[in-house]
C-alpha atoms as a printed R data frame, in Angstrom:
   type eleno elety resid chain resno       x       y        z
1  ATOM     1    CA   MET     A     1 -12.721 -69.872 -100.767
2  ATOM     2    CA   HIS     A     2 -13.710 -68.505  -97.394
3  ATOM     3    CA   LYS     A     3 -14.857 -64.757  -97.895
4  ATOM     4    CA   VAL     A     4 -13.505 -62.292  -95.131
5  ATOM     5    CA   ASP     A     5 -16.228 -60.098  -93.711
6  ATOM     6    CA   PRO     A     6 -14.513 -56.719  -92.668
7  ATOM     7    CA   MET     A     7 -17.782 -55.821  -90.222
8  ATOM     8    CA   GLU     A     8 -16.869 -59.431  -88.397
9  ATOM     9    CA   ILE     A     9 -13.093 -58.431  -88.123
10 ATOM    10    CA   MET     A    10 -13.838 -54.798  -86.877
11 ATOM    11    CA   LEU     A    11 -16.257 -56.173  -84.491
12 ATOM    12    CA   SER     A    12 -13.919 -58.722  -83.252
13 ATOM    13    CA   ASP     A    13 -11.207 -56.247  -82.721
14 ATOM    14    CA   ILE     A    14 -13.627 -54.072  -80.875
15 ATOM    15    CA   PHE     A    15 -14.905 -57.069  -78.425
16 ATOM    16    CA   ASP     A    16 -11.137 -58.057  -77.865
17 ATOM    17    CA   LYS     A    17 -10.164 -54.294  -76.541
18 ATOM    18    CA   VAL     A    18 -13.164 -54.191  -74.630
19 ATOM    19    CA   PHE     A    19 -12.848 -57.023  -72.750
20 ATOM    20    CA   TYR     A    20  -9.433 -58.541  -72.914
21 ATOM    21    CA   SER     A    21  -7.115 -55.436  -73.150
22 ATOM    22    CA   LYS     A    22  -4.856 -54.707  -70.129
23 ATOM    23    CA   ASP     A    23  -4.438 -50.988  -71.460
24 ATOM    24    CA   GLN     A    24  -7.688 -49.892  -70.133
25 ATOM    25    CA   GLU     A    25  -7.788 -46.226  -68.588
26 ATOM    26    CA   PRO     A    26  -6.996 -46.447  -64.965
27 ATOM    27    CA   ARG     A    27  -9.746 -46.102  -62.412
28 ATOM    28    CA   THR     A    28  -9.341 -42.606  -60.354
29 ATOM    29    CA   THR     A    29 -10.999 -41.226  -57.117
30 ATOM    30    CA   ILE     A    30 -10.601 -37.868  -55.540
31 ATOM    31    CA   CYS     A    31  -7.427 -37.048  -53.819
32 ATOM    32    CA   LEU     A    32  -8.269 -37.076  -50.029
33 ATOM    33    CA   GLU     A    33  -5.302 -34.891  -49.479
34 ATOM    34    CA   CYS     A    34  -6.247 -31.793  -51.331
35 ATOM    35    CA   GLU     A    35  -9.995 -33.009  -51.673
36 ATOM    36    CA   GLY     A    36  -9.855 -32.586  -55.383
37 ATOM    37    CA   ASP     A    37  -8.436 -29.044  -55.623
38 ATOM    38    CA   GLY     A    38  -5.165 -30.040  -56.830
39 ATOM    39    CA   GLU     A    39  -3.565 -27.591  -54.254
40 ATOM    40    CA   VAL     A    40  -2.641 -27.684  -50.401
41 ATOM    41    CA   GLU     A    41  -1.888 -24.922  -48.268
42 ATOM    42    CA   ILE     A    42   1.366 -24.984  -46.515
43 ATOM    43    CA   GLU     A    43   3.238 -22.976  -43.496
44 ATOM    44    CA   VAL     A    44   5.973 -20.845  -44.475
45 ATOM    45    CA   PHE     A    45   8.179 -19.619  -41.891
46 ATOM    46    CA   MET     A    46   9.028 -15.761  -42.320
47 ATOM    47    CA   PRO     A    47  12.219 -15.032  -40.245
48 ATOM    48    CA   GLN     A    48  12.887 -11.725  -38.542
49 ATOM    49    CA   ASN     A    49  14.754  -9.253  -40.360
50 ATOM    50    CA   PHE     A    50  15.307  -5.336  -41.017
51 ATOM    51    CA   ASP     A    51  11.636  -4.574  -41.734
52 ATOM    52    CA   ARG     A    52  10.213  -6.870  -39.051
53 ATOM    53    CA   ASP     A    53  11.160  -7.126  -35.490
54 ATOM    54    CA   VAL     A    54   9.604 -10.627  -35.151
55 ATOM    55    CA   GLY     A    55   9.110 -13.412  -37.350
56 ATOM    56    CA   TYR     A    56   5.819 -15.029  -38.183
57 ATOM    57    CA   ILE     A    57   4.297 -18.125  -40.020
58 ATOM    58    CA   ASP     A    58   2.530 -17.198  -43.442
59 ATOM    59    CA   HIS     A    59   0.683 -19.621  -45.727
60 ATOM    60    CA   LYS     A    60   0.894 -20.397  -49.305
61 ATOM    61    CA   LYS     A    61  -0.986 -22.844  -51.827
62 ATOM    62    CA   VAL     A    62   1.244 -25.361  -53.827
63 ATOM    63    CA   GLU     A    63   0.655 -28.223  -56.059
64 ATOM    64    CA   CYS     A    64  -0.487 -31.436  -53.981
65 ATOM    65    CA   PRO     A    65   2.329 -33.806  -53.838
66 ATOM    66    CA   GLU     A    66   0.052 -36.848  -53.502
67 ATOM    67    CA   CYS     A    67  -2.012 -36.172  -57.023
68 ATOM    68    CA   GLY     A    68   0.699 -33.656  -58.898
69 ATOM    69    CA   GLY     A    69  -1.932 -31.171  -59.085
70 ATOM    70    CA   LEU     A    70  -4.365 -33.118  -60.933
71 ATOM    71    CA   GLY     A    71  -7.063 -33.637  -57.916
72 ATOM    72    CA   GLU     A    72  -7.246 -37.304  -58.615
73 ATOM    73    CA   VAL     A    73  -5.433 -40.442  -57.772
74 ATOM    74    CA   GLU     A    74  -5.339 -43.898  -59.169
75 ATOM    75    CA   VAL     A    75  -7.499 -46.682  -57.551
76 ATOM    76    CA   GLU     A    76  -5.008 -49.790  -57.100
77 ATOM    77    CA   ASP     A    77  -6.520 -52.755  -58.165
78 ATOM    78    CA   GLU     A    78  -6.653 -55.565  -55.083
């Protein structure tokens, strides 16, 4: 009768996960839109009202739409 070696099974499983698994972590790179900051600056147009006689353009930081605020984007496999 063949004896089962648990170490061999464990090493075989690890080998399969490392070299044959499709569930590996995706490769990422720094987002070029926000330069890795996770936020971008947008223009906000402030209209004329009772306190101001003219409108003006203000700036506001918002979450980067390209990376979702992570600062990294996934690299597509070619």
